[in-house]
C-alpha positions in Angstrom: -41.0 -17.7 -49.4 -39.7 -14.1 -50.0 -37.5 -13.4 -52.3 -35.1 -11.4 -49.8 -33.6 -13.2 -46.6 -31.8 -12.1 -43.4 -28.2 -13.1 -42.3 -28.1 -14.5 -38.3 -27.1 -11.2 -36.4 -30.3 -9.2 -38.0 -32.3 -12.0 -37.1 -30.9 -12.1 -33.4 -31.7 -8.8 -32.8 -35.0 -8.3 -33.9 -36.0 -11.6 -31.8 -34.0 -10.1 -29.0 -31.7 -13.1 -28.4 -27.9 -13.1 -28.7 -26.6 -14.5 -31.9 -25.3 -17.5 -30.5 -28.7 -18.6 -28.8 -30.3 -18.2 -32.7 -27.0 -20.3 -33.6 -28.3 -23.2 -31.0 -31.6 -22.9 -31.9 -31.1 -23.4 -35.7 -29.2 -26.3 -35.0 -31.9 -28.0 -32.7 -34.6 -27.2 -35.4 -31.9 -28.9 -37.9 -32.0 -31.6 -35.8 -35.4 -32.3 -35.8 -35.6 -32.2 -39.8 -35.9 -28.0 -40.6 -34.2 -27.0 -42.8 -32.4 -23.5 -43.5 -31.0 -22.2 -47.1 -27.6 -21.7 -46.7 -25.1 -19.6 -48.8 -22.6 -20.7 -51.0 -20.0 -20.3 -47.8 -22.7 -22.8 -46.3 -24.1 -19.7 -44.1 -27.6 -20.1 -43.0 -29.7 -17.5 -44.6 -33.2 -16.6 -42.8 -36.9 -15.7 -44.8 -40.0 -15.3 -42.7 -41.2 -18.6 -42.6 -38.0 -19.4 -40.3 -38.9 -15.7 -38.5 -42.5 -17.3 -37.8 -40.4 -20.5 -36.7 -38.0 -18.9 -34.1 -41.2 -16.8 -32.6 -43.2 -20.2 -32.1 -40.0 -21.5 -30.7 -39.6 -19.0 -28.0 -43.1 -19.0 -27.2 -42.8 -22.7 -26.3 -39.4 -22.1 -24.4 -40.8 -18.9 -21.9 -43.9 -20.9 -21.5 -41.7 -23.5 -19.8 -41.2 -26.2 -22.3 -38.1 -27.9 -22.9 -35.8 -27.6 -25.9 -36.6 -31.0 -27.5 -40.2 -30.7 -27.0 -40.5 -27.4 -28.3 -38.0 -27.9 -31.5 -40.1 -30.7 -32.1 -43.6 -29.3 -31.8 -42.1 -26.3 -34.0 -41.1 -28.6 -36.7 -44.1 -31.0 -36.4 -46.1 -27.8 -37.1 -44.3 -26.2 -40.2 -43.8 -29.6 -41.7 -47.8 -29.9 -41.5 -48.2 -26.6 -43.0 -46.2 -27.2 -45.8 -48.1 -30.4 -46.7 -51.3 -28.9 -46.8 -50.4 -26.1 -48.4 -47.8 -26.8 -50.9 -47.5 -29.4 -54.2 -45.2 -32.1 -53.4 -41.5 -31.6 -53.9 -38.9 -33.7 -55.2 -36.3 -34.4 -52.5 -32.6 -33.7 -52.9 -30.2 -36.7 -54.0 -29.2 -38.4 -51.1 -26.0 -37.5 -50.7 -26.7 -34.1 -50.7 -28.7 -34.6 -47.8 -25.9 -36.9 -46.4 -23.8 -34.0 -47.0 -25.8 -31.4 -44.9 -26.5 -33.7 -42.1 -22.4 -34.4 -41.7 -21.8 -30.0 -42.1 -24.9 -30.1 -39.4 -23.4 -32.4 -36.9 -19.9 -30.8 -37.2 -21.3 -27.5 -36.5 -22.8 -28.9 -33.5 -19.9 -30.5 -32.7 -17.8 -26.7 -32.4 -20.9 -25.5 -30.5 -20.3 -28.0 -28.1 -16.8 -28.1 -27.8 -17.1 -23.8 -27.3 -19.8 -24.5 -24.7 -17.3 -27.0 -23.0 -14.4 -24.4 -23.0 -16.6 -21.6 -21.7 -17.9 -23.7 -18.7 -14.3 -24.7 -18.2 -13.1 -20.6 -18.0 -16.5 -20.4 -15.9 -15.2 -23.1 -13.2 -11.4 -23.0 -13.2 -10.1 -19.4 -14.8 -12.9 -17.2 -13.1 -11.8 -19.0 -9.6 -8.2 -18.3 -9.9 -9.1 -14.5 -11.1 -10.4 -13.9 -7.7 -8.7 -15.5 -6.1 -5.6 -13.2 -7.3 -7.4 -10.6 -7.1 -7.8 -11.2 -3.2 -4.2 -11.9 -3.1 -3.7 -8.3 -4.9 -6.0 -6.3 -2.3 -3.8 -8.1 0.7 -0.9 -7.0 -0.8 -2.1 -3.6 -0.9 -3.8 -3.6 2.7 -0.2 -4.6 4.1 1.6 -2.3 1.8 -0.7 0.5 3.8 -0.4 -1.0 7.0 3.7 -1.0 6.8 3.6 3.2 5.7 1.9 3.5 8.4 4.3 1.5 10.9 7.2 3.3 9.1 5.9 6.7 10.2 5.2 5.4 13.3 8.6 4.4 13.9 10.4 7.7 12.2 8.3 9.7 14.7 9.6 7.7 17.7 12.9 7.8 16.6 12.8 11.7 15.9 11.0 12.2 19.6 13.9 10.0 21.1 16.6 11.5 19.8 15.5 15.2 20.6 15.2 14.1 24.1 18.3 12.7 23.9 19.8 15.7 22.0 18.4 17.8 24.9 20.2 15.8 27.8 23.4 16.1 26.0 23.0 19.7 25.6 22.5 20.1 29.4 25.3 17.8 30.3 27.5 19.5 28.1 26.5 23.1 29.3 27.1 22.1 33.3 30.4 20.2 32.3 31.4 23.9 30.8 30.5 26.1 33.7 32.4 23.7 36.0 35.7 24.2 33.7 35.2 27.9 34.1 35.1 27.7 37.6 37.9 25.3 37.8 39.8 27.9 35.6 38.6 30.6 37.9 39.9 29.4 40.8 43.3 28.5 39.2 43.7 32.2 38.2 42.8 33.1 41.5 45.0 30.7 43.4 47.9 32.0 40.9 47.4 35.5 42.2 47.9 34.4 45.5 51.1 32.9 44.8 52.5 35.9 43.3 51.0 37.9 46.4 52.7 35.6 48.7 56.0 35.7 47.0 55.8 39.2 47.2 55.1 39.5 51.1 58.1 37.0 51.4 60.2 39.4 49.8 59.2 42.1 51.4 59.6 39.9 54.8 63.1 40.0 54.1 63.7 43.0 53.0 62.1 44.1 56.4 64.3 41.4 57.9 67.6 42.3 56.8 66.5 46.0 57.4 65.5 45.6 61.3 66.6 43.6 63.8 63.5 44.0 65.7 61.9 40.8 66.7 58.4 41.5 67.2 58.4 42.9 63.5 59.8 39.8 62.3 57.3 37.8 64.2 54.3 39.1 62.9 55.6 39.3 59.5 56.4 35.4 60.2 52.3 35.3 61.3 51.3 37.3 58.5 53.6 34.9 56.1 52.4 31.5 57.9 48.7 33.2 57.4 49.3 33.6 53.8 51.1 30.1 53.4 48.1 28.6 55.3 45.5 29.9 52.9 47.6 29.2 49.8 47.6 25.7 50.6 43.7 25.5 51.9 43.5 26.9 48.0 45.8 24.0 46.6 43.9 21.7 48.8 40.4 23.4 47.4 41.8 23.2 43.6 42.8 19.4 44.2 38.9 19.3 45.3 37.8 20.8 42.1 40.3 19.0 40.0 38.9 16.0 41.9 35.1 16.7 40.9 36.3 17.9 37.3 37.2 14.2 37.1 34.3 12.8 38.1 32.4 14.8 36.3 33.8 13.8 33.0 33.7 10.1 34.1 29.9 10.7 34.9 29.3 12.2 31.9 31.1 9.7 29.4 29.2 7.1 31.3 26.1 9.1 30.6 26.5 9.2 26.8 27.5 5.4 26.6 24.1 4.5 28.9 22.6 6.8 26.4 23.2 5.5 23.7 23.2 1.6 24.5 18.9 2.8 25.6 18.6 4.0 22.2 19.8 0.9 20.5 17.8 -0.7 22.8 14.4 0.6 22.2 15.4 0.9 18.4 15.9 -3.2 19.0 12.2 -3.5 20.4 10.7 -1.3 18.0 11.8 -3.2 15.0 11.4 -6.5 16.7 7.6 -5.5 17.7 7.1 -4.4 14.0 8.0 -7.5 12.5 6.4 -10.0 14.9 3.5 -7.9 14.1 
């Protein structure tokens, strides 16, 4: 046995295995009667003979032999070598051997519990984590879809608003034009009325100044003609006023219809969005 020993991490790295695997192999060999040196804190210390045992065990396992058979073979081989090359040694006291056996059993129990907990984590926690990740991915996809639908809805609303605004501006322009025409007609009628008044005044003056019936009749005919024209103008003004009232009524109805259509279309868009 060499003077210097090695701890588990160094041995595991040299054998290209994990410390967890090294500990499991150590317990399997101990269960078959193999003994490792230990420190005062009960940690295993590995020597060259232990390296040789692990290399042989690894070789048998790689060849397809079961752990039970491989560990038995290695322990049996090393016991034979010790009996041939060493003189008989004094065995430790029975109480010491029992104490080591108890410690090995406790360590093996801890290892079995750790292995069971790892199996539980692999069989229960991992599927839950996978399911949570799937839910997270679905939420991300739904969020992106909502953003896309929101942009599409905003574009449709903007387009609809432009169309409605354009039609409203056109109707307002037509209404202003008709209103101006009516105002112009009213001004013209006022001028005609003033002119008729002037004619009447002149006719009265002429009637007072002359007794010639022909002149008076001519004036009367002119007055009648102006009066007819005035009546016709008044009639046209009434017609224009009626047209203006109809246009205003049509403008109010059109605005109400446009607003109603806009609400119905918004309702249809939102309904389609949430049904999807």
